[in-house]
C-alpha atoms as a printed R data frame, in Angstrom:
    type eleno elety resid chain resno       x      y       z
1   ATOM     1    CA   MET     A     1   0.000  0.000   0.000
2   ATOM     2    CA   SER     A     2   1.416  3.390  -0.971
3   ATOM     3    CA   ASN     A     3   2.229  5.799   1.849
4   ATOM     4    CA   TYR     A     4   2.231  9.348   0.539
5   ATOM     5    CA   GLN     A     5   1.213 12.857   1.521
6   ATOM     6    CA   ARG     A     6  -0.494 15.328  -0.787
7   ATOM     7    CA   ARG     A     7   1.103 18.674  -1.525
8   ATOM     8    CA   SER     A     8  -0.532 21.516   0.374
9   ATOM     9    CA   LYS     A     9  -1.815 24.448  -1.674
10  ATOM    10    CA   ASP     A    10   1.311 26.440  -0.802
11  ATOM    11    CA   GLN     A    11   3.610 23.515  -1.632
12  ATOM    12    CA   LEU     A    12   1.840 23.164  -4.976
13  ATOM    13    CA   ALA     A    13   2.169 26.899  -5.651
14  ATOM    14    CA   ARG     A    14   5.896 26.668  -4.837
15  ATOM    15    CA   ARG     A    15   6.255 23.715  -7.236
16  ATOM    16    CA   VAL     A    16   4.668 25.728 -10.063
17  ATOM    17    CA   ALA     A    17   6.756 28.794  -9.261
18  ATOM    18    CA   GLN     A    18  10.062 26.907  -9.506
19  ATOM    19    CA   ASP     A    19   9.396 26.186 -13.208
20  ATOM    20    CA   ILE     A    20   8.771 29.829 -14.174
21  ATOM    21    CA   HIS     A    21  11.817 31.205 -15.976
22  ATOM    22    CA   ASP     A    22  13.569 34.510 -15.456
23  ATOM    23    CA   GLY     A    23  12.017 37.313 -17.522
24  ATOM    24    CA   ALA     A    24   8.677 35.535 -18.049
25  ATOM    25    CA   TYR     A    25   5.398 37.385 -18.503
26  ATOM    26    CA   VAL     A    26   2.854 35.316 -16.576
27  ATOM    27    CA   ASN     A    27  -0.911 35.385 -15.992
28  ATOM    28    CA   LEU     A    28  -2.156 33.668 -12.827
29  ATOM    29    CA   GLY     A    29  -5.785 32.591 -13.074
30  ATOM    30    CA   ILE     A    30  -8.515 32.994 -10.479
31  ATOM    31    CA   GLY     A    31  -8.347 30.689  -7.440
32  ATOM    32    CA   GLN     A    32  -5.350 28.526  -6.513
33  ATOM    33    CA   PRO     A    33  -3.038 29.937  -9.222
34  ATOM    34    CA   THR     A    34  -2.941 33.357  -7.485
35  ATOM    35    CA   LEU     A    35  -0.878 31.723  -4.694
36  ATOM    36    CA   VAL     A    36   2.041 31.283  -7.119
37  ATOM    37    CA   ALA     A    37   2.792 35.020  -6.779
38  ATOM    38    CA   ASN     A    38   3.794 34.438  -3.138
39  ATOM    39    CA   HIS     A    39   6.369 31.755  -4.005
40  ATOM    40    CA   LEU     A    40   8.378 33.115  -6.949
41  ATOM    41    CA   PRO     A    41  12.078 32.335  -6.432
42  ATOM    42    CA   PRO     A    42  14.249 35.279  -5.320
43  ATOM    43    CA   GLY     A    43  16.695 36.672  -7.823
44  ATOM    44    CA   ILE     A    44  14.534 36.304 -10.926
45  ATOM    45    CA   GLU     A    45  12.273 38.872 -12.580
46  ATOM    46    CA   VAL     A    46   8.769 37.673 -13.397
47  ATOM    47    CA   VAL     A    47   6.179 40.168 -14.688
48  ATOM    48    CA   LEU     A    48   2.710 39.185 -13.502
49  ATOM    49    CA   HIS     A    49  -0.304 40.118 -15.635
50  ATOM    50    CA   SER     A    50  -3.967 40.333 -14.632
51  ATOM    51    CA   GLU     A    51  -6.622 40.309 -17.343
52  ATOM    52    CA   ASN     A    52  -8.481 43.268 -15.823
53  ATOM    53    CA   GLY     A    53  -5.519 45.444 -16.845
54  ATOM    54    CA   ILE     A    54  -2.405 45.184 -14.654
55  ATOM    55    CA   LEU     A    55   1.233 44.409 -15.409
56  ATOM    56    CA   GLY     A    56   3.765 44.128 -12.619
57  ATOM    57    CA   MET     A    57   1.712 42.687  -9.747
58  ATOM    58    CA   GLY     A    58   3.525 41.764  -6.573
59  ATOM    59    CA   PRO     A    59   2.641 39.271  -3.831
60  ATOM    60    CA   ALA     A    60  -0.595 39.452  -1.872
61  ATOM    61    CA   PRO     A    61  -0.760 42.370   0.607
62  ATOM    62    CA   SER     A    62  -0.328 41.784   4.323
63  ATOM    63    CA   PRO     A    63  -3.587 41.291   6.259
64  ATOM    64    CA   GLY     A    64  -5.363 44.633   6.641
65  ATOM    65    CA   GLU     A    65  -3.101 46.315   4.063
66  ATOM    66    CA   GLY     A    66  -5.208 45.563   0.974
67  ATOM    67    CA   ASP     A    67  -6.473 48.373  -1.266
68  ATOM    68    CA   TYR     A    68  -9.734 47.410  -2.970
69  ATOM    69    CA   ASP     A    69  -9.047 49.938  -5.734
70  ATOM    70    CA   LEU     A    70  -6.128 47.628  -6.673
71  ATOM    71    CA   ILE     A    71  -7.537 44.174  -7.344
72  ATOM    72    CA   ASN     A    72  -6.888 41.251  -9.676
73  ATOM    73    CA   ALA     A    73  -9.398 39.584 -11.993
74  ATOM    74    CA   GLY     A    74 -10.715 37.538  -9.063
75  ATOM    75    CA   LYS     A    75 -11.459 40.762  -7.113
76  ATOM    76    CA   GLN     A    76  -8.700 40.031  -4.589
77  ATOM    77    CA   PRO     A    77  -6.526 42.945  -3.420
78  ATOM    78    CA   VAL     A    78  -2.994 42.776  -4.841
79  ATOM    79    CA   THR     A    79   0.203 44.812  -4.677
80  ATOM    80    CA   LEU     A    80   1.996 46.596  -7.493
81  ATOM    81    CA   LEU     A    81   5.777 46.425  -7.912
82  ATOM    82    CA   PRO     A    82   7.848 49.461  -8.907
83  ATOM    83    CA   GLY     A    83   7.349 50.021 -12.644
84  ATOM    84    CA   GLY     A    84   3.956 48.297 -12.644
85  ATOM    85    CA   ALA     A    85   1.169 49.682 -14.814
86  ATOM    86    CA   TYR     A    86  -2.613 49.828 -15.176
87  ATOM    87    CA   PHE     A    87  -4.417 49.937 -18.527
88  ATOM    88    CA   HIS     A    88  -7.765 49.339 -20.238
89  ATOM    89    CA   HIS     A    89  -8.938 45.722 -20.252
90  ATOM    90    CA   ALA     A    90  -9.172 45.828 -24.072
91  ATOM    91    CA   ASP     A    91  -5.400 46.372 -24.151
92  ATOM    92    CA   SER     A    92  -5.026 43.548 -21.649
93  ATOM    93    CA   PHE     A    93  -6.955 41.168 -23.907
94  ATOM    94    CA   ALA     A    94  -4.813 42.275 -26.863
95  ATOM    95    CA   MET     A    95  -1.780 41.138 -24.881
96  ATOM    96    CA   MET     A    96  -3.451 37.802 -24.119
97  ATOM    97    CA   ARG     A    97  -4.631 37.148 -27.674
98  ATOM    98    CA   GLY     A    98  -1.471 38.434 -29.309
99  ATOM    99    CA   GLY     A    99   0.886 35.823 -27.875
100 ATOM   100    CA   HIS     A   100   2.631 38.244 -25.509
101 ATOM   101    CA   LEU     A   101   2.284 36.071 -22.386
102 ATOM   102    CA   ASP     A   102   4.874 33.348 -21.865
103 ATOM   103    CA   ILE     A   103   2.842 31.318 -19.361
104 ATOM   104    CA   CYS     A   104  -0.667 31.265 -17.969
105 ATOM   105    CA   VAL     A   105  -1.543 29.166 -14.918
106 ATOM   106    CA   LEU     A   106  -5.222 28.216 -14.759
107 ATOM   107    CA   GLY     A   107  -7.483 26.100 -12.592
108 ATOM   108    CA   ALA     A   108  -9.567 23.372 -14.205
109 ATOM   109    CA   PHE     A   109 -12.544 21.079 -13.761
110 ATOM   110    CA   GLN     A   110 -11.092 18.599 -16.274
111 ATOM   111    CA   VAL     A   111  -8.017 18.205 -18.462
112 ATOM   112    CA   SER     A   112  -7.716 15.499 -21.105
113 ATOM   113    CA   ALA     A   113  -4.573 13.423 -21.518
114 ATOM   114    CA   THR     A   114  -3.841 15.301 -24.761
115 ATOM   115    CA   GLY     A   115  -4.312 18.746 -23.182
116 ATOM   116    CA   ASP     A   116  -7.938 19.704 -23.826
117 ATOM   117    CA   LEU     A   117  -9.113 22.089 -21.095
118 ATOM   118    CA   ALA     A   118 -12.516 22.447 -19.423
119 ATOM   119    CA   ASN     A   119 -12.384 25.098 -16.722
120 ATOM   120    CA   TRP     A   120 -15.375 27.407 -16.943
121 ATOM   121    CA   SER     A   121 -18.578 25.396 -16.461
122 ATOM   122    CA   THR     A   122 -19.802 22.063 -15.140
123 ATOM   123    CA   SER     A   123 -23.203 22.678 -16.812
124 ATOM   124    CA   GLU     A   124 -24.807 22.450 -13.378
125 ATOM   125    CA   PRO     A   125 -27.674 24.835 -12.516
126 ATOM   126    CA   GLY     A   126 -26.248 28.059 -11.137
127 ATOM   127    CA   SER     A   127 -22.810 27.596 -12.701
128 ATOM   128    CA   ILE     A   128 -21.098 30.648 -14.150
129 ATOM   129    CA   PRO     A   129 -22.744 31.778 -17.390
130 ATOM   130    CA   ALA     A   130 -19.788 32.502 -19.666
131 ATOM   131    CA   VAL     A   131 -16.187 31.518 -20.320
132 ATOM   132    CA   GLY     A   132 -14.732 34.977 -19.598
133 ATOM   133    CA   GLY     A   133 -11.041 35.436 -20.387
134 ATOM   134    CA   ALA     A   134 -10.030 31.802 -19.865
135 ATOM   135    CA   MET     A   135 -10.415 30.942 -23.557
136 ATOM   136    CA   ASP     A   136  -8.227 33.873 -24.618
137 ATOM   137    CA   LEU     A   137  -5.559 32.941 -22.070
138 ATOM   138    CA   ALA     A   138  -5.576 29.209 -22.801
139 ATOM   139    CA   ILE     A   139  -5.005 29.713 -26.511
140 ATOM   140    CA   GLY     A   140  -3.048 32.992 -26.462
141 ATOM   141    CA   ALA     A   141  -0.286 32.170 -23.977
142 ATOM   142    CA   LYS     A   142   2.842 30.427 -25.241
143 ATOM   143    CA   GLN     A   143   2.410 27.795 -22.518
144 ATOM   144    CA   THR     A   144  -0.753 26.938 -20.583
145 ATOM   145    CA   TRP     A   145  -0.292 25.156 -17.274
146 ATOM   146    CA   VAL     A   146  -3.074 23.853 -15.033
147 ATOM   147    CA   MET     A   147  -2.885 23.877 -11.238
148 ATOM   148    CA   MET     A   148  -5.500 21.760  -9.448
149 ATOM   149    CA   ASP     A   149  -6.260 18.866  -7.119
150 ATOM   150    CA   LEU     A   150  -5.879 15.618  -9.036
151 ATOM   151    CA   LEU     A   151  -9.174 14.193  -7.724
152 ATOM   152    CA   THR     A   152 -12.627 15.609  -7.091
153 ATOM   153    CA   LYS     A   153 -14.159 15.519  -3.609
154 ATOM   154    CA   GLN     A   154 -15.861 12.308  -4.788
155 ATOM   155    CA   GLY     A   155 -12.473 10.754  -5.599
156 ATOM   156    CA   GLU     A   156 -12.838 10.934  -9.387
157 ATOM   157    CA   SER     A   157  -9.876 11.946 -11.530
158 ATOM   158    CA   LYS     A   158  -9.977 15.432 -13.055
159 ATOM   159    CA   VAL     A   159  -7.503 14.134 -15.645
160 ATOM   160    CA   VAL     A   160  -9.572 12.223 -18.179
161 ATOM   161    CA   ALA     A   161  -9.359 10.561 -21.573
162 ATOM   162    CA   GLN     A   162 -11.938 13.003 -22.945
163 ATOM   163    CA   CYS     A   163 -13.528 16.013 -21.250
164 ATOM   164    CA   SER     A   164 -17.254 15.765 -20.534
165 ATOM   165    CA   TYR     A   165 -17.621 19.411 -19.486
166 ATOM   166    CA   PRO     A   166 -17.819 22.337 -21.967
167 ATOM   167    CA   LEU     A   167 -14.377 22.976 -23.448
168 ATOM   168    CA   THR     A   168 -12.280 26.093 -22.972
169 ATOM   169    CA   GLY     A   169  -9.603 25.080 -25.491
170 ATOM   170    CA   LEU     A   170  -8.332 22.117 -27.494
171 ATOM   171    CA   ALA     A   171  -4.858 20.618 -26.931
172 ATOM   172    CA   CYS     A   172  -3.725 23.791 -25.166
173 ATOM   173    CA   VAL     A   173  -2.502 22.473 -21.785
174 ATOM   174    CA   LYS     A   174   1.189 21.554 -21.677
175 ATOM   175    CA   ARG     A   175   1.499 20.661 -17.977
176 ATOM   176    CA   ILE     A   176  -0.760 19.668 -15.086
177 ATOM   177    CA   TYR     A   177   0.503 20.570 -11.609
178 ATOM   178    CA   SER     A   178  -1.504 18.679  -9.000
179 ATOM   179    CA   ASP     A   179  -1.365 17.824  -5.315
180 ATOM   180    CA   LEU     A   180  -0.057 14.328  -6.155
181 ATOM   181    CA   ALA     A   181   1.972 14.635  -9.370
182 ATOM   182    CA   THR     A   182   3.158 16.874 -12.179
183 ATOM   183    CA   LEU     A   183   2.183 15.568 -15.606
184 ATOM   184    CA   ALA     A   184   2.891 16.601 -19.171
185 ATOM   185    CA   CYS     A   185   0.094 16.459 -21.750
186 ATOM   186    CA   THR     A   186   1.364 15.223 -25.130
187 ATOM   187    CA   PRO     A   187  -0.289 14.139 -28.400
188 ATOM   188    CA   GLU     A   188   0.467 10.563 -27.264
189 ATOM   189    CA   GLY     A   189  -1.072 11.036 -23.804
190 ATOM   190    CA   LEU     A   190   0.244 11.676 -20.291
191 ATOM   191    CA   ALA     A   191   3.916 11.697 -19.302
192 ATOM   192    CA   LEU     A   192   5.230 11.860 -15.737
193 ATOM   193    CA   ILE     A   193   7.371 14.842 -14.695
194 ATOM   194    CA   ASP     A   194   7.384 14.152 -10.947
195 ATOM   195    CA   LYS     A   195   5.208 12.796  -8.137
196 ATOM   196    CA   VAL     A   196   5.048 13.022  -4.363
197 ATOM   197    CA   ASP     A   197   7.293 10.725  -2.337
198 ATOM   198    CA   GLY     A   198   5.765  7.351  -1.559
199 ATOM   199    CA   LEU     A   199   3.333  7.331  -4.481
200 ATOM   200    CA   ASP     A   200   4.324  4.719  -7.045
201 ATOM   201    CA   LEU     A   201   3.492  5.019 -10.723
202 ATOM   202    CA   ALA     A   202   1.075  2.082 -10.712
203 ATOM   203    CA   GLU     A   203  -0.984  3.687  -7.930
204 ATOM   204    CA   LEU     A   204  -0.966  7.028  -9.753
205 ATOM   205    CA   GLU     A   205  -2.196  5.323 -12.931
206 ATOM   206    CA   ARG     A   206  -4.937  3.635 -10.900
207 ATOM   207    CA   LEU     A   207  -6.076  6.971  -9.454
208 ATOM   208    CA   VAL     A   208  -6.078  8.661 -12.864
209 ATOM   209    CA   GLY     A   209  -7.424  5.663 -14.721
210 ATOM   210    CA   LEU     A   210  -5.079  6.251 -17.663
211 ATOM   211    CA   PRO     A   211  -1.599  5.089 -18.690
212 ATOM   212    CA   ILE     A   212   1.239  7.461 -17.822
213 ATOM   213    CA   GLN     A   213   4.594  7.361 -19.595
214 ATOM   214    CA   PRO     A   214   7.400  7.219 -16.979
């Protein structure tokens, strides 16, 4: 029986952050991905973008220090680094659609083994009514990474052979960063980048329900 411990949300954010290269322009999606801003390695310059019209975001403000006139796309207060800028959201979307972002980190409901992304609706009553900027980010960024729990609360894999939820983009996800493993999505299926200590590949394949190239 495997004996392993899941990555905490902060450990997962730190794992994503360590793969972001110096000089990258990066969009962090709503939810878990915003935590990545707090774990960027010292000594490198990463320019964080928010789709509501910010370049040069810093880490989250200290408790009680937030300014609600300075928020990200998820309406969370953020900080602005020296040299940061605000601009119209139409200009922000031009950046997203024009291939000017190196990486976007998004949450997801499902990702297929070949990188299809479903992250805006589960089609349940009361779910959000529109895709928003996720489609523009998923297709416009040079690399799209997903950050999520590997399993649902019901224990079902969010990594699937084929998405059953409405799609955000086709074959756009390059990497899946999860609480149990980091996986690459390829035209041939899933490939293992790393996994938590104590979790063997056979158990990971059983949880996902798909073959994973070592």
